[in-house]
PDB file of N, CA, C and O in Angstrom:
ATOM      1  N   ILE A   1     113.654 130.769 103.113  1.00  0.00           N
ATOM      2  CA  ILE A   1     113.345 129.505 102.461  1.00  0.00           C
ATOM      3  C   ILE A   1     112.118 129.714 101.577  1.00  0.00           C
ATOM      4  O   ILE A   1     111.103 130.263 102.007  1.00  0.00           O
ATOM      5  N   MET A   2     112.239 129.265 100.348  1.00  0.00           N
ATOM      6  CA  MET A   2     111.111 129.377  99.418  1.00  0.00           C
ATOM      7  C   MET A   2     110.310 128.081  99.408  1.00  0.00           C
ATOM      8  O   MET A   2     110.863 126.987  99.516  1.00  0.00           O
ATOM      9  N   LYS A   3     109.023 128.226  99.277  1.00  0.00           N
ATOM     10  CA  LYS A   3     108.137 127.066  99.195  1.00  0.00           C
ATOM     11  C   LYS A   3     108.170 126.509  97.770  1.00  0.00           C
ATOM     12  O   LYS A   3     108.136 127.268  96.801  1.00  0.00           O
ATOM     13  N   ASP A   4     108.235 125.201  97.650  1.00  0.00           N
ATOM     14  CA  ASP A   4     108.193 124.542  96.342  1.00  0.00           C
ATOM     15  C   ASP A   4     106.796 124.712  95.754  1.00  0.00           C
ATOM     16  O   ASP A   4     105.827 124.253  96.359  1.00  0.00           O
ATOM     17  N   PRO A   5     106.657 125.363  94.583  1.00  0.00           N
ATOM     18  CA  PRO A   5     105.321 125.594  94.017  1.00  0.00           C
ATOM     19  C   PRO A   5     104.625 124.318  93.542  1.00  0.00           C
ATOM     20  O   PRO A   5     103.420 124.334  93.290  1.00  0.00           O
ATOM     21  N   PHE A   6     105.362 123.220  93.417  1.00  0.00           N
ATOM     22  CA  PHE A   6     104.775 121.969  92.950  1.00  0.00           C
ATOM     23  C   PHE A   6     104.412 121.025  94.089  1.00  0.00           C
ATOM     24  O   PHE A   6     103.928 119.919  93.848  1.00  0.00           O
ATOM     25  N   THR A   7     104.639 121.452  95.316  1.00  0.00           N
ATOM     26  CA  THR A   7     104.237 120.680  96.478  1.00  0.00           C
ATOM     27  C   THR A   7     102.913 121.242  96.974  1.00  0.00           C
ATOM     28  O   THR A   7     102.853 122.398  97.391  1.00  0.00           O
ATOM     29  N   PRO A   8     101.857 120.444  96.937  1.00  0.00           N
ATOM     30  CA  PRO A   8     100.541 120.966  97.325  1.00  0.00           C
ATOM     31  C   PRO A   8     100.436 121.223  98.823  1.00  0.00           C
ATOM     32  O   PRO A   8     101.078 120.544  99.625  1.00  0.00           O
ATOM     33  N   ASP A   9      99.624 122.205  99.192  1.00  0.00           N
ATOM     34  CA  ASP A   9      99.293 122.417 100.592  1.00  0.00           C
ATOM     35  C   ASP A   9      98.446 121.237 101.050  1.00  0.00           C
ATOM     36  O   ASP A   9      97.959 120.458 100.231  1.00  0.00           O
ATOM     37  N   LYS A  10      98.274 121.108 102.372  1.00  0.00           N
ATOM     38  CA  LYS A  10      97.503 119.975 102.889  1.00  0.00           C
ATOM     39  C   LYS A  10      96.092 119.920 102.316  1.00  0.00           C
ATOM     40  O   LYS A  10      95.622 118.852 101.924  1.00  0.00           O
ATOM     41  N   ASP A  11      95.417 121.059 102.263  1.00  0.00           N
ATOM     42  CA  ASP A  11      94.023 121.083 101.828  1.00  0.00           C
ATOM     43  C   ASP A  11      93.856 121.496 100.372  1.00  0.00           C
ATOM     44  O   ASP A  11      92.731 121.655  99.897  1.00  0.00           O
ATOM     45  N   LYS A  12      94.958 121.671  99.669  1.00  0.00           N
ATOM     46  CA  LYS A  12      94.891 122.106  98.276  1.00  0.00           C
ATOM     47  C   LYS A  12      95.676 121.128  97.411  1.00  0.00           C
ATOM     48  O   LYS A  12      96.516 120.380  97.914  1.00  0.00           O
ATOM     49  N   PHE A  13      95.402 121.136  96.121  1.00  0.00           N
ATOM     50  CA  PHE A  13      96.154 120.281  95.217  1.00  0.00           C
ATOM     51  C   PHE A  13      96.360 121.007  93.902  1.00  0.00           C
ATOM     52  O   PHE A  13      95.653 121.964  93.587  1.00  0.00           O
ATOM     53  N   LEU A  14      97.326 120.546  93.147  1.00  0.00           N
ATOM     54  CA  LEU A  14      97.696 121.161  91.885  1.00  0.00           C
ATOM     55  C   LEU A  14      97.287 120.238  90.740  1.00  0.00           C
ATOM     56  O   LEU A  14      97.618 119.052  90.749  1.00  0.00           O
ATOM     57  N   ILE A  15      96.576 120.772  89.765  1.00  0.00           N
ATOM     58  CA  ILE A  15      96.224 120.016  88.569  1.00  0.00           C
ATOM     59  C   ILE A  15      96.887 120.708  87.391  1.00  0.00           C
ATOM     60  O   ILE A  15      96.611 121.873  87.104  1.00  0.00           O
ATOM     61  N   ALA A  16      97.761 119.983  86.713  1.00  0.00           N
ATOM     62  CA  ALA A  16      98.441 120.553  85.550  1.00  0.00           C
ATOM     63  C   ALA A  16      97.611 120.270  84.308  1.00  0.00           C
ATOM     64  O   ALA A  16      97.227 119.129  84.050  1.00  0.00           O
ATOM     65  N   GLY A  17      97.342 121.302  83.555  1.00  0.00           N
ATOM     66  CA  GLY A  17      96.554 121.130  82.350  1.00  0.00           C
ATOM     67  C   GLY A  17      96.434 122.422  81.577  1.00  0.00           C
ATOM     68  O   GLY A  17      97.174 123.380  81.805  1.00  0.00           O
ATOM     69  N   SER A  18      95.503 122.428  80.675  1.00  0.00           N
ATOM     70  CA  SER A  18      95.297 123.588  79.820  1.00  0.00           C
ATOM     71  C   SER A  18      93.893 123.499  79.233  1.00  0.00           C
ATOM     72  O   SER A  18      93.059 122.727  79.706  1.00  0.00           O
ATOM     73  N   HIS A  19      93.644 124.290  78.205  1.00  0.00           N
ATOM     74  CA  HIS A  19      92.370 124.250  77.501  1.00  0.00           C
ATOM     75  C   HIS A  19      92.605 123.810  76.062  1.00  0.00           C
ATOM     76  O   HIS A  19      93.622 124.144  75.454  1.00  0.00           O
ATOM     77  N   CYS A  20      91.662 123.067  75.534  1.00  0.00           N
ATOM     78  CA  CYS A  20      91.726 122.630  74.142  1.00  0.00           C
ATOM     79  C   CYS A  20      91.709 123.859  73.243  1.00  0.00           C
ATOM     80  O   CYS A  20      90.917 124.778  73.453  1.00  0.00           O
ATOM     81  N   SER A  21      92.570 123.872  72.259  1.00  0.00           N
ATOM     82  CA  SER A  21      92.670 125.008  71.340  1.00  0.00           C
ATOM     83  C   SER A  21      91.479 125.112  70.396  1.00  0.00           C
ATOM     84  O   SER A  21      91.272 126.155  69.776  1.00  0.00           O
ATOM     85  N   LEU A  22      90.696 124.048  70.281  1.00  0.00           N
ATOM     86  CA  LEU A  22      89.521 124.087  69.403  1.00  0.00           C
ATOM     87  C   LEU A  22      88.227 124.377  70.164  1.00  0.00           C
ATOM     88  O   LEU A  22      87.494 125.303  69.814  1.00  0.00           O
ATOM     89  N   CYS A  23      87.947 123.593  71.198  1.00  0.00           N
ATOM     90  CA  CYS A  23      86.657 123.725  71.884  1.00  0.00           C
ATOM     91  C   CYS A  23      86.750 124.440  73.227  1.00  0.00           C
ATOM     92  O   CYS A  23      85.724 124.716  73.848  1.00  0.00           O
ATOM     93  N   THR A  24      87.960 124.743  73.684  1.00  0.00           N
ATOM     94  CA  THR A  24      88.260 125.413  74.963  1.00  0.00           C
ATOM     95  C   THR A  24      87.920 124.571  76.192  1.00  0.00           C
ATOM     96  O   THR A  24      87.915 125.094  77.306  1.00  0.00           O
ATOM     97  N   ARG A  25      87.638 123.283  76.014  1.00  0.00           N
ATOM     98  CA  ARG A  25      87.388 122.383  77.140  1.00  0.00           C
ATOM     99  C   ARG A  25      88.672 122.252  77.962  1.00  0.00           C
ATOM    100  O   ARG A  25      89.766 122.205  77.401  1.00  0.00           O
ATOM    101  N   ALA A  26      88.539 122.194  79.287  1.00  0.00           N
ATOM    102  CA  ALA A  26      89.692 121.996  80.159  1.00  0.00           C
ATOM    103  C   ALA A  26      90.178 120.558  80.026  1.00  0.00           C
ATOM    104  O   ALA A  26      89.379 119.622  80.068  1.00  0.00           O
ATOM    105  N   VAL A  27      91.486 120.381  79.865  1.00  0.00           N
ATOM    106  CA  VAL A  27      92.075 119.050  79.746  1.00  0.00           C
ATOM    107  C   VAL A  27      93.301 118.948  80.639  1.00  0.00           C
ATOM    108  O   VAL A  27      94.030 119.924  80.821  1.00  0.00           O
ATOM    109  N   CYS A  28      93.528 117.755  81.198  1.00  0.00           N
ATOM    110  CA  CYS A  28      94.739 117.521  81.973  1.00  0.00           C
ATOM    111  C   CYS A  28      95.891 117.264  81.000  1.00  0.00           C
ATOM    112  O   CYS A  28      95.677 117.152  79.793  1.00  0.00           O
ATOM    113  N   VAL A  29      97.105 117.173  81.527  1.00  0.00           N
ATOM    114  CA  VAL A  29      98.247 116.958  80.635  1.00  0.00           C
ATOM    115  C   VAL A  29      98.522 115.483  80.369  1.00  0.00           C
ATOM    116  O   VAL A  29      99.473 115.161  79.656  1.00  0.00           O
ATOM    117  N   GLY A  30      97.725 114.588  80.917  1.00  0.00           N
ATOM    118  CA  GLY A  30      97.914 113.160  80.694  1.00  0.00           C
ATOM    119  C   GLY A  30      97.659 112.769  79.249  1.00  0.00           C
ATOM    120  O   GLY A  30      96.816 113.361  78.575  1.00  0.00           O
ATOM    121  N   ALA A  31      98.391 111.769  78.777  1.00  0.00           N
ATOM    122  CA  ALA A  31      98.259 111.320  77.382  1.00  0.00           C
ATOM    123  C   ALA A  31      96.870 110.763  77.086  1.00  0.00           C
ATOM    124  O   ALA A  31      96.464 110.705  75.926  1.00  0.00           O
ATOM    125  N   ASP A  32      96.138 110.354  78.121  1.00  0.00           N
ATOM    126  CA  ASP A  32      94.788 109.844  77.896  1.00  0.00           C
ATOM    127  C   ASP A  32      93.746 110.962  77.867  1.00  0.00           C
ATOM    128  O   ASP A  32      92.556 110.698  77.695  1.00  0.00           O
ATOM    129  N   CYS A  33      94.189 112.206  78.033  1.00  0.00           N
ATOM    130  CA  CYS A  33      93.272 113.361  78.028  1.00  0.00           C
ATOM    131  C   CYS A  33      93.461 114.271  76.822  1.00  0.00           C
ATOM    132  O   CYS A  33      92.502 114.881  76.349  1.00  0.00           O
ATOM    133  N   ASN A  34      94.676 114.367  76.327  1.00  0.00           N
ATOM    134  CA  ASN A  34      94.949 115.375  75.316  1.00  0.00           C
ATOM    135  C   ASN A  34      96.098 114.983  74.412  1.00  0.00           C
ATOM    136  O   ASN A  34      96.768 113.971  74.617  1.00  0.00           O
ATOM    137  N   LEU A  35      96.304 115.814  73.409  1.00  0.00           N
ATOM    138  CA  LEU A  35      97.429 115.676  72.486  1.00  0.00           C
ATOM    139  C   LEU A  35      98.029 117.064  72.318  1.00  0.00           C
ATOM    140  O   LEU A  35      97.307 118.043  72.129  1.00  0.00           O
ATOM    141  N   PHE A  36      99.348 117.143  72.386  1.00  0.00           N
ATOM    142  CA  PHE A  36      99.996 118.430  72.145  1.00  0.00           C
ATOM    143  C   PHE A  36     100.684 118.377  70.794  1.00  0.00           C
ATOM    144  O   PHE A  36     101.591 117.573  70.579  1.00  0.00           O
ATOM    145  N   TYR A  37     100.250 119.231  69.894  1.00  0.00           N
ATOM    146  CA  TYR A  37     100.883 119.380  68.584  1.00  0.00           C
ATOM    147  C   TYR A  37     100.862 120.867  68.263  1.00  0.00           C
ATOM    148  O   TYR A  37      99.915 121.359  67.650  1.00  0.00           O
ATOM    149  N   SER A  38     101.879 121.567  68.663  1.00  0.00           N
ATOM    150  CA  SER A  38     102.032 123.019  68.585  1.00  0.00           C
ATOM    151  C   SER A  38     101.008 123.751  69.443  1.00  0.00           C
ATOM    152  O   SER A  38     101.259 124.877  69.873  1.00  0.00           O
ATOM    153  N   LYS A  39      99.876 123.140  69.695  1.00  0.00           N
ATOM    154  CA  LYS A  39      98.857 123.613  70.629  1.00  0.00           C
ATOM    155  C   LYS A  39      98.266 122.379  71.293  1.00  0.00           C
ATOM    156  O   LYS A  39      98.479 121.257  70.832  1.00  0.00           O
ATOM    157  N   ARG A  40      97.526 122.585  72.375  1.00  0.00           N
ATOM    158  CA  ARG A  40      96.921 121.458  73.081  1.00  0.00           C
ATOM    159  C   ARG A  40      95.503 121.217  72.572  1.00  0.00           C
ATOM    160  O   ARG A  40      94.725 122.153  72.388  1.00  0.00           O
ATOM    161  N   PHE A  41      95.181 119.929  72.347  1.00  0.00           N
ATOM    162  CA  PHE A  41      93.863 119.540  71.854  1.00  0.00           C
ATOM    163  C   PHE A  41      93.313 118.414  72.718  1.00  0.00           C
ATOM    164  O   PHE A  41      94.055 117.512  73.106  1.00  0.00           O
ATOM    165  N   CYS A  42      92.022 118.457  73.022  1.00  0.00           N
ATOM    166  CA  CYS A  42      91.401 117.337  73.731  1.00  0.00           C
ATOM    167  C   CYS A  42      91.260 116.182  72.732  1.00  0.00           C
ATOM    168  O   CYS A  42      91.176 116.406  71.525  1.00  0.00           O
ATOM    169  N   LEU A  43      91.235 114.961  73.237  1.00  0.00           N
ATOM    170  CA  LEU A  43      91.170 113.802  72.344  1.00  0.00           C
ATOM    171  C   LEU A  43      89.895 113.749  71.507  1.00  0.00           C
ATOM    172  O   LEU A  43      89.963 113.336  70.349  1.00  0.00           O
ATOM    173  N   PRO A  44      88.730 114.149  72.037  1.00  0.00           N
ATOM    174  CA  PRO A  44      87.552 114.164  71.155  1.00  0.00           C
ATOM    175  C   PRO A  44      87.735 115.084  69.941  1.00  0.00           C
ATOM    176  O   PRO A  44      87.310 114.734  68.840  1.00  0.00           O
ATOM    177  N   CYS A  45      88.356 116.246  70.122  1.00  0.00           N
ATOM    178  CA  CYS A  45      88.594 117.147  68.988  1.00  0.00           C
ATOM    179  C   CYS A  45      89.621 116.561  68.022  1.00  0.00           C
ATOM    180  O   CYS A  45      89.502 116.721  66.807  1.00  0.00           O
ATOM    181  N   VAL A  46      90.634 115.878  68.570  1.00  0.00           N
ATOM    182  CA  VAL A  46      91.630 115.243  67.703  1.00  0.00           C
ATOM    183  C   VAL A  46      90.950 114.179  66.851  1.00  0.00           C
ATOM    184  O   VAL A  46      91.176 114.105  65.643  1.00  0.00           O
ATOM    185  N   LYS A  47      90.115 113.353  67.485  1.00  0.00           N
ATOM    186  CA  LYS A  47      89.430 112.284  66.749  1.00  0.00           C
ATOM    187  C   LYS A  47      88.491 112.846  65.691  1.00  0.00           C
ATOM    188  O   LYS A  47      88.407 112.312  64.585  1.00  0.00           O
ATOM    189  N   ASP A  48      87.786 113.922  66.028  1.00  0.00           N
ATOM    190  CA  ASP A  48      86.850 114.535  65.074  1.00  0.00           C
ATOM    191  C   ASP A  48      87.557 115.199  63.899  1.00  0.00           C
ATOM    192  O   ASP A  48      86.970 115.353  62.827  1.00  0.00           O
ATOM    193  N   ASN A  49      88.816 115.594  64.094  1.00  0.00           N
ATOM    194  CA  ASN A  49      89.561 116.330  63.066  1.00  0.00           C
ATOM    195  C   ASN A  49      90.848 115.620  62.671  1.00  0.00           C
ATOM    196  O   ASN A  49      91.787 116.257  62.196  1.00  0.00           O
ATOM    197  N   LEU A  50      90.898 114.313  62.863  1.00  0.00           N
ATOM    198  CA  LEU A  50      92.130 113.551  62.676  1.00  0.00           C
ATOM    199  C   LEU A  50      92.752 113.733  61.294  1.00  0.00           C
ATOM    200  O   LEU A  50      93.977 113.771  61.176  1.00  0.00           O
ATOM    201  N   LYS A  51      91.955 113.844  60.273  1.00  0.00           N
ATOM    202  CA  LYS A  51      92.483 113.927  58.906  1.00  0.00           C
ATOM    203  C   LYS A  51      93.249 115.221  58.629  1.00  0.00           C
ATOM    204  O   LYS A  51      94.015 115.279  57.667  1.00  0.00           O
ATOM    205  N   VAL A  52      93.063 116.252  59.445  1.00  0.00           N
ATOM    206  CA  VAL A  52      93.801 117.506  59.232  1.00  0.00           C
ATOM    207  C   VAL A  52      95.145 117.514  59.960  1.00  0.00           C
ATOM    208  O   VAL A  52      95.954 118.421  59.766  1.00  0.00           O
ATOM    209  N   PHE A  53      95.382 116.492  60.804  1.00  0.00           N
ATOM    210  CA  PHE A  53      96.662 116.374  61.487  1.00  0.00           C
ATOM    211  C   PHE A  53      97.649 115.628  60.595  1.00  0.00           C
ATOM    212  O   PHE A  53      97.234 114.861  59.726  1.00  0.00           O
ATOM    213  N   PRO A  54      98.949 115.840  60.796  1.00  0.00           N
ATOM    214  CA  PRO A  54      99.957 115.123  60.004  1.00  0.00           C
ATOM    215  C   PRO A  54      99.859 113.606  60.198  1.00  0.00           C
ATOM    216  O   PRO A  54      99.328 113.129  61.201  1.00  0.00           O
ATOM    217  N   LEU A  55     100.367 112.880  59.245  1.00  0.00           N
ATOM    218  CA  LEU A  55     100.329 111.417  59.277  1.00  0.00           C
ATOM    219  C   LEU A  55     100.932 110.869  60.567  1.00  0.00           C
ATOM    220  O   LEU A  55     100.425 109.896  61.123  1.00  0.00           O
ATOM    221  N   GLU A  56     102.000 111.481  61.040  1.00  0.00           N
ATOM    222  CA  GLU A  56     102.652 111.036  62.273  1.00  0.00           C
ATOM    223  C   GLU A  56     101.671 111.071  63.455  1.00  0.00           C
ATOM    224  O   GLU A  56     101.656 110.151  64.273  1.00  0.00           O
ATOM    225  N   ILE A  57     100.872 112.105  63.544  1.00  0.00           N
ATOM    226  CA  ILE A  57      99.881 112.224  64.617  1.00  0.00           C
ATOM    227  C   ILE A  57      98.776 111.189  64.422  1.00  0.00           C
ATOM    228  O   ILE A  57      98.315 110.585  65.390  1.00  0.00           O
ATOM    229  N   GLN A  58      98.352 110.984  63.190  1.00  0.00           N
ATOM    230  CA  GLN A  58      97.322 109.977  62.902  1.00  0.00           C
ATOM    231  C   GLN A  58      97.801 108.593  63.329  1.00  0.00           C
ATOM    232  O   GLN A  58      97.035 107.820  63.904  1.00  0.00           O
ATOM    233  N   GLU A  59      99.060 108.281  63.049  1.00  0.00           N
ATOM    234  CA  GLU A  59      99.622 106.987  63.443  1.00  0.00           C
ATOM    235  C   GLU A  59      99.709 106.876  64.957  1.00  0.00           C
ATOM    236  O   GLU A  59      99.436 105.816  65.522  1.00  0.00           O
ATOM    237  N   ASP A  60     100.090 107.968  65.617  1.00  0.00           N
ATOM    238  CA  ASP A  60     100.163 107.981  67.075  1.00  0.00           C
ATOM    239  C   ASP A  60      98.789 107.707  67.685  1.00  0.00           C
ATOM    240  O   ASP A  60      98.683 106.973  68.668  1.00  0.00           O
ATOM    241  N   MET A  61      97.756 108.282  67.118  1.00  0.00           N
ATOM    242  CA  MET A  61      96.400 108.051  67.616  1.00  0.00           C
ATOM    243  C   MET A  61      95.972 106.604  67.385  1.00  0.00           C
ATOM    244  O   MET A  61      95.279 106.025  68.221  1.00  0.00           O
ATOM    245  N   ASP A  62      96.378 106.013  66.257  1.00  0.00           N
ATOM    246  CA  ASP A  62      96.072 104.600  65.993  1.00  0.00           C
ATOM    247  C   ASP A  62      96.733 103.700  67.033  1.00  0.00           C
ATOM    248  O   ASP A  62      96.149 102.702  67.454  1.00  0.00           O
ATOM    249  N   GLU A  63      97.955 104.054  67.447  1.00  0.00           N
ATOM    250  CA  GLU A  63      98.672 103.268  68.453  1.00  0.00           C
ATOM    251  C   GLU A  63      98.033 103.408  69.831  1.00  0.00           C
ATOM    252  O   GLU A  63      98.101 102.479  70.635  1.00  0.00           O
ATOM    253  N   ARG A  64      97.426 104.532  70.112  1.00  0.00           N
ATOM    254  CA  ARG A  64      96.796 104.763  71.416  1.00  0.00           C
ATOM    255  C   ARG A  64      95.501 103.976  71.580  1.00  0.00           C
ATOM    256  O   ARG A  64      95.135 103.650  72.710  1.00  0.00           O
ATOM    257  N   LYS A  65      94.803 103.662  70.508  1.00  0.00           N
ATOM    258  CA  LYS A  65      93.478 103.028  70.591  1.00  0.00           C
ATOM    259  C   LYS A  65      93.458 101.768  71.456  1.00  0.00           C
ATOM    260  O   LYS A  65      92.572 101.652  72.303  1.00  0.00           O
ATOM    261  N   PRO A  66      94.392 100.810  71.290  1.00  0.00           N
ATOM    262  CA  PRO A  66      94.333  99.604  72.123  1.00  0.00           C
ATOM    263  C   PRO A  66      94.544  99.896  73.603  1.00  0.00           C
ATOM    264  O   PRO A  66      94.078  99.133  74.450  1.00  0.00           O
ATOM    265  N   GLN A  67      95.240 100.990  73.933  1.00  0.00           N
ATOM    266  CA  GLN A  67      95.528 101.315  75.321  1.00  0.00           C
ATOM    267  C   GLN A  67      94.337 101.955  76.014  1.00  0.00           C
ATOM    268  O   GLN A  67      94.218 101.879  77.237  1.00  0.00           O
ATOM    269  N   GLN A  68      93.449 102.588  75.245  1.00  0.00           N
ATOM    270  CA  GLN A  68      92.308 103.269  75.841  1.00  0.00           C
ATOM    271  C   GLN A  68      91.223 102.273  76.191  1.00  0.00           C
ATOM    272  O   GLN A  68      91.077 101.245  75.531  1.00  0.00           O
ATOM    273  N   LYS A  69      90.453 102.583  77.245  1.00  0.00           N
ATOM    274  CA  LYS A  69      89.367 101.700  77.699  1.00  0.00           C
ATOM    275  C   LYS A  69      88.117 101.946  76.898  1.00  0.00           C
ATOM    276  O   LYS A  69      87.096 101.300  77.133  1.00  0.00           O
TER     277      LYS A  69
END
């Protein structure tokens, strides 16, 4: 019997994420933490460099603003 790699041990847990392709900051895979556009970017880097992203991504970020705290 193989152990499911996505089932955490009692004293351990799994965090799915990656590093921002610009600043190398660790980010989770949640939509409130990062954006994936061919590479993963943290939201602060996306906001700082929004004009270099395609219009579709810029619009997506505009739609996210009301949802963020």
